VOMI-499562 format. One record per residue (C-alpha): residue in three letters; residue number from 1; x, y, z. Coordinates in pm, whole numbers, padded with zeros to 5 digits. Layout:
BEGIN
+--------+-----+--------+--------+--------+
: residu : num :     c1 :     c2 :     c3 :
+--------+-----+--------+--------+--------+
:    ALA : NUM :      X :      Y :      Z :
...
+--------+-----+--------+--------+--------+
This chain:
BEGIN
+--------+-----+--------+--------+--------+
: residu : num :     c1 :     c2 :     c3 :
+--------+-----+--------+--------+--------+
:    UNK :   1 : -11658 :  11052 :  07789 :
:    UNK :   2 : -11771 :  10687 :  07819 :
:    UNK :   3 : -11632 :  10342 :  07645 :
:    UNK :   4 : -11904 :  10342 :  07350 :
:    UNK :   5 : -11809 :  10726 :  07274 :
:    UNK :   6 : -11464 :  10633 :  07294 :
:    UNK :   7 : -11433 :  10284 :  07071 :
:    UNK :   8 : -11662 :  10526 :  06822 :
:    UNK :   9 : -11390 :  10815 :  06773 :
:    UNK :  10 : -11122 :  10518 :  06736 :
:    UNK :  11 : -11370 :  10370 :  06458 :
:    UNK :  12 : -11387 :  10704 :  06288 :
:    UNK :  13 : -11044 :  10782 :  06333 :
:    UNK :  14 : -10931 :  10475 :  06191 :
:    UNK :  15 : -11155 :  10510 :  05888 :
:    UNK :  16 : -11020 :  10850 :  05824 :
:    UNK :  17 : -10687 :  10725 :  05799 :
:    UNK :  18 : -10779 :  10438 :  05585 :
:    UNK :  19 : -10949 :  10704 :  05310 :
:    UNK :  20 : -10613 :  10911 :  05324 :
:    UNK :  21 : -10390 :  10588 :  05265 :
:    UNK :  22 : -10656 :  10507 :  04966 :
:    UNK :  23 : -10621 :  10855 :  04842 :
:    UNK :  24 : -10258 :  10881 :  04874 :
:    UNK :  25 : -10222 :  10559 :  04705 :
:    UNK :  26 : -10418 :  10653 :  04415 :
:    UNK :  27 : -10244 :  11020 :  04384 :
:    UNK :  28 : -09970 :  10824 :  04368 :
:    UNK :  29 : -10047 :  10529 :  04108 :
:    UNK :  30 : -10177 :  10873 :  03921 :
:    UNK :  31 : -09863 :  11031 :  03887 :
:    UNK :  32 : -09704 :  10712 :  03767 :
:    UNK :  33 : -09924 :  10625 :  03482 :
:    UNK :  34 : -10026 :  10852 :  03191 :
:    UNK :  35 : -10394 :  10851 :  03148 :
:    UNK :  36 : -10662 :  10919 :  02899 :
:    UNK :  37 : -10805 :  11148 :  03153 :
:    UNK :  38 : -10516 :  11376 :  03190 :
:    UNK :  39 : -10409 :  11370 :  02824 :
:    UNK :  40 : -10791 :  11470 :  02742 :
:    UNK :  41 : -10790 :  11727 :  02971 :
:    UNK :  42 : -10466 :  11896 :  02857 :
:    UNK :  43 : -10595 :  11879 :  02517 :
:    UNK :  44 : -10904 :  12050 :  02586 :
:    UNK :  45 : -10787 :  12333 :  02768 :
:    UNK :  46 : -10546 :  12398 :  02475 :
:    UNK :  47 : -10740 :  12298 :  02198 :
:    UNK :  48 : -11040 :  12571 :  02348 :
:    UNK :  49 : -11190 :  12827 :  02170 :
:    UNK :  50 : -11087 :  13051 :  02474 :
:    UNK :  51 : -10712 :  13023 :  02365 :
:    UNK :  52 : -10773 :  13134 :  02020 :
:    UNK :  53 : -10523 :  12926 :  01866 :
:    UNK :  54 : -10228 :  12989 :  02117 :
:    UNK :  55 : -10106 :  13265 :  01888 :
:    UNK :  56 : -09765 :  13451 :  02048 :
:    UNK :  57 : -09849 :  13803 :  02180 :
:    UNK :  58 : -10212 :  13704 :  02262 :
:    UNK :  59 : -10445 :  13641 :  02583 :
:    UNK :  60 : -10487 :  13315 :  02454 :
:    UNK :  61 : -10105 :  13229 :  02475 :
:    UNK :  62 : -09999 :  13371 :  02794 :
:    UNK :  63 : -10296 :  13148 :  02936 :
:    UNK :  64 : -10150 :  12833 :  02815 :
:    UNK :  65 : -09775 :  12973 :  02941 :
:    UNK :  66 : -09982 :  13021 :  03294 :
:    UNK :  67 : -10106 :  12625 :  03267 :
:    UNK :  68 : -09795 :  12475 :  03170 :
:    UNK :  69 : -09628 :  12650 :  03454 :
:    UNK :  70 : -09942 :  12562 :  03721 :
:    UNK :  71 : -09875 :  12187 :  03604 :
:    UNK :  72 : -09512 :  12164 :  03600 :
:    UNK :  73 : -09534 :  12312 :  03966 :
:    UNK :  74 : -09793 :  12097 :  04096 :
:    UNK :  75 : -09572 :  11772 :  03918 :
:    UNK :  76 : -09296 :  11840 :  04144 :
:    UNK :  77 : -09087 :  11977 :  03824 :
:    UNK :  78 : -08847 :  12219 :  03967 :
:    UNK :  79 : -08767 :  12571 :  03823 :
:    UNK :  80 : -08419 :  12719 :  03727 :
:    UNK :  81 : -08361 :  13029 :  03954 :
:    UNK :  82 : -08738 :  12984 :  04080 :
:    UNK :  83 : -08912 :  13103 :  03771 :
:    UNK :  84 : -09079 :  12877 :  03510 :
:    UNK :  85 : -09133 :  13147 :  03241 :
:    UNK :  86 : -08847 :  13226 :  03000 :
:    UNK :  87 : -08934 :  13583 :  02824 :
:    UNK :  88 : -08838 :  13653 :  02507 :
:    UNK :  89 : -08973 :  13876 :  02156 :
:    UNK :  90 : -09104 :  13720 :  01850 :
:    UNK :  91 : -09137 :  13839 :  01522 :
:    UNK :  92 : -09434 :  13724 :  01395 :
:    UNK :  93 : -09503 :  13646 :  00977 :
:    UNK :  94 : -09611 :  13877 :  00773 :
:    UNK :  95 : -09854 :  13807 :  00448 :
:    UNK :  96 : -09601 :  13685 :  00140 :
:    UNK :  97 : -09485 :  14019 : -00042 :
:    UNK :  98 : -09627 :  14219 :  00262 :
:    UNK :  99 : -09522 :  14429 :  00608 :
:    UNK : 100 : -09347 :  14206 :  00873 :
:    UNK : 101 : -09604 :  14084 :  01128 :
:    UNK : 102 : -09585 :  14218 :  01494 :
:    UNK : 103 : -09256 :  14193 :  01718 :
:    UNK : 104 : -09484 :  14069 :  02032 :
:    UNK : 105 : -09358 :  13930 :  02356 :
:    UNK : 106 : -09417 :  13577 :  02440 :
:    UNK : 107 : -09225 :  13298 :  02647 :
:    UNK : 108 : -09091 :  12959 :  02696 :
:    UNK : 109 : -09218 :  12749 :  02983 :
:    UNK : 110 : -08899 :  12578 :  03152 :
:    UNK : 111 : -08836 :  12316 :  03447 :
:    UNK : 112 : -08580 :  12004 :  03518 :
:    UNK : 113 : -08650 :  11699 :  03706 :
:    UNK : 114 : -08252 :  11632 :  03885 :
:    UNK : 115 : -08060 :  11314 :  03820 :
:    UNK : 116 : -07949 :  11108 :  04118 :
:    UNK : 117 : -07609 :  10984 :  04017 :
:    UNK : 118 : -07354 :  11261 :  04160 :
:    UNK : 119 : -07158 :  11302 :  03827 :
:    UNK : 120 : -07442 :  11205 :  03577 :
:    UNK : 121 : -07689 :  11434 :  03739 :
:    UNK : 122 : -07485 :  11739 :  03577 :
:    UNK : 123 : -07547 :  11588 :  03258 :
:    UNK : 124 : -07896 :  11684 :  03096 :
:    UNK : 125 : -08142 :  11509 :  02823 :
:    UNK : 126 : -08416 :  11780 :  02677 :
:    UNK : 127 : -08728 :  11689 :  02653 :
:    UNK : 128 : -08930 :  11948 :  02436 :
:    UNK : 129 : -09279 :  12058 :  02244 :
:    UNK : 130 : -09427 :  12363 :  02127 :
:    UNK : 131 : -09752 :  12494 :  02272 :
:    UNK : 132 : -09814 :  12813 :  02022 :
:    UNK : 133 : -10052 :  12737 :  01689 :
:    UNK : 134 : -10162 :  13014 :  01425 :
:    UNK : 135 : -10437 :  13169 :  01625 :
:    UNK : 136 : -10674 :  13270 :  01334 :
:    UNK : 137 : -10482 :  13149 :  01059 :
:    UNK : 138 : -10271 :  13390 :  00873 :
:    UNK : 139 : -09943 :  13340 :  00643 :
:    UNK : 140 : -09872 :  12986 :  00713 :
:    UNK : 141 : -10257 :  12874 :  00740 :
:    UNK : 142 : -10341 :  12573 :  00454 :
:    UNK : 143 : -10638 :  12765 :  00447 :
:    UNK : 144 : -10588 :  13084 :  00262 :
:    UNK : 145 : -10832 :  13413 :  00398 :
:    UNK : 146 : -10949 :  13200 :  00655 :
:    UNK : 147 : -11044 :  13401 :  00998 :
:    UNK : 148 : -11145 :  13079 :  01196 :
:    UNK : 149 : -10988 :  12953 :  01481 :
:    UNK : 150 : -10682 :  12688 :  01422 :
:    UNK : 151 : -10695 :  12500 :  01742 :
:    UNK : 152 : -10403 :  12301 :  01669 :
:    UNK : 153 : -10503 :  11951 :  01836 :
:    UNK : 154 : -10233 :  11764 :  01690 :
:    UNK : 155 : -09985 :  12031 :  01635 :
:    UNK : 156 : -09925 :  12109 :  01882 :
:    UNK : 157 : -10118 :  12036 :  02151 :
:    UNK : 158 : -10061 :  11697 :  02134 :
:    UNK : 159 : -09699 :  11716 :  02195 :
:    UNK : 160 : -09783 :  11967 :  02483 :
:    UNK : 161 : -09996 :  11741 :  02670 :
:    UNK : 162 : -09749 :  11403 :  02632 :
:    UNK : 163 : -09478 :  11685 :  02750 :
:    UNK : 164 : -09688 :  11748 :  03075 :
:    UNK : 165 : -09775 :  11401 :  03157 :
:    UNK : 166 : -09407 :  11261 :  03064 :
:    UNK : 167 : -09260 :  11510 :  03281 :
:    UNK : 168 : -09507 :  11409 :  03595 :
:    UNK : 169 : -09416 :  11077 :  03535 :
:    UNK : 170 : -09035 :  11100 :  03538 :
:    UNK : 171 : -09115 :  11294 :  03872 :
:    UNK : 172 : -09264 :  10998 :  03972 :
:    UNK : 173 : -09008 :  10751 :  03901 :
:    UNK : 174 : -08714 :  10997 :  03954 :
:    UNK : 175 : -08517 :  10720 :  04193 :
:    UNK : 176 : -08465 :  10593 :  03829 :
:    UNK : 177 : -08275 :  10859 :  03676 :
:    UNK : 178 : -07909 :  10933 :  03704 :
:    UNK : 179 : -07912 :  11218 :  03422 :
:    UNK : 180 : -08102 :  11522 :  03529 :
:    UNK : 181 : -08381 :  11601 :  03239 :
:    UNK : 182 : -08529 :  11924 :  03159 :
:    UNK : 183 : -08892 :  12008 :  03017 :
:    UNK : 184 : -08945 :  12264 :  02772 :
:    UNK : 185 : -09289 :  12406 :  02626 :
:    UNK : 186 : -09145 :  12649 :  02365 :
:    UNK : 187 : -09291 :  12913 :  02187 :
:    UNK : 188 : -09321 :  13088 :  01900 :
:    UNK : 189 : -09253 :  12764 :  01715 :
:    UNK : 190 : -09460 :  12858 :  01387 :
:    UNK : 191 : -09294 :  13146 :  01341 :
:    UNK : 192 : -08991 :  12994 :  01266 :
:    UNK : 193 : -08876 :  12814 :  01537 :
:    UNK : 194 : -08780 :  13113 :  01784 :
:    UNK : 195 : -08841 :  12951 :  02101 :
:    UNK : 196 : -08624 :  12696 :  02067 :
:    UNK : 197 : -08384 :  12921 :  01914 :
:    UNK : 198 : -08409 :  13169 :  02177 :
:    UNK : 199 : -08364 :  12881 :  02400 :
:    UNK : 200 : -08039 :  12702 :  02265 :
:    UNK : 201 : -07885 :  13110 :  02294 :
:    UNK : 202 : -07982 :  13102 :  02659 :
:    UNK : 203 : -07951 :  12797 :  02812 :
:    UNK : 204 : -07990 :  12763 :  03206 :
:    UNK : 205 : -07690 :  12481 :  03217 :
:    UNK : 206 : -07353 :  12469 :  03014 :
:    UNK : 207 : -07447 :  12374 :  02650 :
:    UNK : 208 : -07184 :  12100 :  02646 :
:    UNK : 209 : -07402 :  11893 :  02938 :
:    UNK : 210 : -07678 :  11893 :  02725 :
:    UNK : 211 : -07606 :  11502 :  02585 :
:    UNK : 212 : -07984 :  11444 :  02389 :
:    UNK : 213 : -08265 :  11688 :  02283 :
:    UNK : 214 : -08589 :  11477 :  02220 :
:    UNK : 215 : -08872 :  11679 :  02056 :
:    UNK : 216 : -09235 :  11577 :  02015 :
:    UNK : 217 : -09418 :  11776 :  01689 :
:    UNK : 218 : -09732 :  11618 :  01592 :
:    UNK : 219 : -09795 :  11281 :  01786 :
:    UNK : 220 : -10134 :  11248 :  01818 :
:    UNK : 221 : -10235 :  11060 :  01486 :
:    UNK : 222 : -10095 :  10718 :  01541 :
:    UNK : 223 : -10215 :  10499 :  01264 :
:    UNK : 224 : -10312 :  10191 :  01199 :
:    UNK : 225 : -09976 :  10025 :  01109 :
:    UNK : 226 : -09843 :  10188 :  01444 :
:    UNK : 227 : -09608 :  10387 :  01274 :
:    UNK : 228 : -09391 :  10650 :  01499 :
:    UNK : 229 : -09177 :  10833 :  01243 :
:    UNK : 230 : -08869 :  10969 :  01364 :
:    UNK : 231 : -08550 :  11155 :  01250 :
:    UNK : 232 : -08186 :  11231 :  01420 :
:    UNK : 233 : -08179 :  10873 :  01561 :
:    UNK : 234 : -07770 :  10848 :  01414 :
:    UNK : 235 : -07706 :  11154 :  01625 :
:    UNK : 236 : -07603 :  10971 :  01936 :
:    UNK : 237 : -07447 :  10642 :  01973 :
:    UNK : 238 : -07662 :  10296 :  01902 :
:    UNK : 239 : -07947 :  10521 :  01844 :
:    UNK : 240 : -08160 :  10343 :  01573 :
:    UNK : 241 : -08136 :  10000 :  01720 :
:    UNK : 242 : -08229 :  10155 :  02062 :
:    UNK : 243 : -08546 :  10308 :  01935 :
:    UNK : 244 : -08632 :  10024 :  01721 :
:    UNK : 245 : -08618 :  09785 :  01987 :
:    UNK : 246 : -08799 :  09994 :  02252 :
:    UNK : 247 : -09099 :  10079 :  01976 :
:    UNK : 248 : -09119 :  09690 :  01960 :
:    UNK : 249 : -09149 :  09625 :  02308 :
:    UNK : 250 : -09448 :  09841 :  02265 :
:    UNK : 251 : -09608 :  09721 :  01941 :
:    UNK : 252 : -09501 :  09981 :  01768 :
:    UNK : 253 : -09396 :  10032 :  01430 :
:    UNK : 254 : -09080 :  10278 :  01399 :
:    UNK : 255 : -08964 :  10416 :  01075 :
:    UNK : 256 : -08624 :  10539 :  01214 :
:    UNK : 257 : -08406 :  10742 :  01031 :
:    UNK : 258 : -08052 :  10800 :  01111 :
:    UNK : 259 : -08055 :  11165 :  00952 :
:    UNK : 260 : -08351 :  11345 :  00807 :
:    UNK : 261 : -08349 :  11574 :  01121 :
:    UNK : 262 : -08632 :  11773 :  00963 :
:    UNK : 263 : -08813 :  12133 :  01063 :
:    UNK : 264 : -08898 :  12174 :  01381 :
:    UNK : 265 : -08735 :  12256 :  01719 :
:    UNK : 266 : -08469 :  12005 :  01755 :
:    UNK : 267 : -08328 :  12168 :  01438 :
:    UNK : 268 : -08243 :  12448 :  01678 :
:    UNK : 269 : -07994 :  12211 :  01895 :
:    UNK : 270 : -07854 :  12020 :  01596 :
:    UNK : 271 : -07713 :  12338 :  01470 :
:    UNK : 272 : -07554 :  12377 :  01792 :
:    UNK : 273 : -07423 :  12016 :  01750 :
:    UNK : 274 : -07634 :  11841 :  02014 :
:    UNK : 275 : -07782 :  11527 :  01940 :
:    UNK : 276 : -08128 :  11518 :  01888 :
:    UNK : 277 : -08470 :  11329 :  01800 :
:    UNK : 278 : -08732 :  11445 :  01629 :
:    UNK : 279 : -09084 :  11211 :  01692 :
:    UNK : 280 : -09385 :  11232 :  01487 :
:    UNK : 281 : -09688 :  11029 :  01383 :
:    UNK : 282 : -09733 :  11156 :  01017 :
:    UNK : 283 : -09874 :  11431 :  00868 :
:    UNK : 284 : -10244 :  11472 :  00717 :
:    UNK : 285 : -10505 :  11742 :  00543 :
:    UNK : 286 : -10636 :  11899 :  00838 :
:    UNK : 287 : -10240 :  12032 :  00857 :
:    UNK : 288 : -10228 :  12377 :  00993 :
:    UNK : 289 : -10601 :  12431 :  00891 :
:    UNK : 290 : -10925 :  12472 :  01151 :
:    UNK : 291 : -11008 :  12112 :  01113 :
:    UNK : 292 : -10723 :  12019 :  01316 :
:    UNK : 293 : -10929 :  11932 :  01598 :
:    UNK : 294 : -10924 :  11731 :  01913 :
:    UNK : 295 : -11153 :  11475 :  01827 :
:    UNK : 296 : -10946 :  11358 :  01553 :
:    UNK : 297 : -10662 :  11282 :  01780 :
:    UNK : 298 : -10604 :  10879 :  01853 :
:    UNK : 299 : -10580 :  10976 :  02281 :
:    UNK : 300 : -10469 :  10579 :  02307 :
:    UNK : 301 : -10204 :  10608 :  02046 :
:    UNK : 302 : -10053 :  10910 :  02188 :
:    UNK : 303 : -10040 :  10770 :  02510 :
:    UNK : 304 : -09847 :  10467 :  02345 :
:    UNK : 305 : -09610 :  10718 :  02199 :
:    UNK : 306 : -09537 :  10905 :  02518 :
:    UNK : 307 : -09482 :  10609 :  02655 :
:    UNK : 308 : -09235 :  10507 :  02455 :
:    UNK : 309 : -09055 :  10857 :  02447 :
:    UNK : 310 : -09053 :  10809 :  02845 :
:    UNK : 311 : -08905 :  10486 :  02831 :
:    UNK : 312 : -08619 :  10615 :  02594 :
:    UNK : 313 : -08561 :  10888 :  02847 :
:    UNK : 314 : -08533 :  10587 :  03116 :
:    UNK : 315 : -08273 :  10443 :  02897 :
:    UNK : 316 : -08019 :  10735 :  02851 :
:    UNK : 317 : -08131 :  10914 :  03170 :
:    UNK : 318 : -08142 :  10623 :  03404 :
:    UNK : 319 : -07819 :  10417 :  03269 :
:    UNK : 320 : -07469 :  10520 :  03215 :
:    UNK : 321 : -07552 :  10488 :  02867 :
:    UNK : 322 : -07273 :  10636 :  02627 :
:    UNK : 323 : -07363 :  10980 :  02487 :
:    UNK : 324 : -07154 :  11194 :  02192 :
:    UNK : 325 : -07275 :  11402 :  01895 :
:    UNK : 326 : -07242 :  11227 :  01531 :
:    UNK : 327 : -07342 :  11513 :  01271 :
:    UNK : 328 : -07534 :  11336 :  00983 :
:    UNK : 329 : -07504 :  11493 :  00649 :
+--------+-----+--------+--------+--------+
C-alpha cells in the first residue's frame, strides 16, 4: 500500500470517528431533553385510529402495552424479574341498569430506575400515568350512543407520553438519584382505577419502602395562565411549599391543594397510607368525547409540565428529603 493510500485511509477513519462522536453526543443530548419531536411521536401513536381508543381487552390496548414496554427497555429503564408487563383481569363497565361488561385481560407496564445511595436506593418514588381510554365510547362517554373512536389525547395520552420522556431523562441523569424511581403505565383506570388497585396489592417492593406516588392524568392543556392543578401536596412534609417554589422557577402558576386527593390512580396509593401528588392541567369540553384529539394538545405546555414533574422527582429522590405520610381530611 503506497503512502497516499495510507493517508486516505487515516482521513476516512478519522472522519468516521468524528461522525460517531457527533452521533453519540446527539443521542445523549436527546436523552437528557424532553423534546417536542418525541412527545409528538408518542401522542401520534397512542391516539392512532389503529389503537381504537385503547380499551382494555382489545388489540389496540395490547399494541400500546408492547409499545410502552419497548420504550422502557430502549430508554434503559430496568424490569422487575425481567418482565415489564404485570397482567391482571379487568371487569369492564356495563351500561347503567344493564349487564356488566366483559371481564378481560390487560396489563400494567412497570419498570424502575435504581438510585445510587446504598441506603436510600431501597426507598422508592413512583411516577405513574394511565394509558387506557374508552375505545368507541361506552357507559363513561360524555357523548351517549356514540360509536366513534375516543382517542383520549389529553386523557391520558398526555400523561403517558410525559411518563416515557421523564423516565428517559431520569435514566440519563441517574447519577443525580439517591432514591430509586418506579415508573408505571396503568391499565384500566377508566374502568374504576383497576390497574393501580391491582398494583398496590401486588407491589414489586415492600409497601413501606414507597415514599411518594406522583400521578399525571390530563396534563396536555396548559392554559394561558400557566396553571397546573394538583392535590395531595400536604400528604408529605413541606409539599405545598415545594410545589409552589418549583413551579415558580419554570414560570408556572401552580394551584396547589394540601388535600383534595381526587379521583385518579393516586387514590389507590393514598388509601394504603402512601403520600401522593396528583397533577392535571384542568378540565375541558372534550373530556370523554371523540373530540379529545391530538391537535388540541399544547405540546410546549406539556413539556413544561413534564419538566416540572422531573424536577420534583430530582428534589425528593436526589436529596435526603424527609418523607413521611401525612393524612389529609
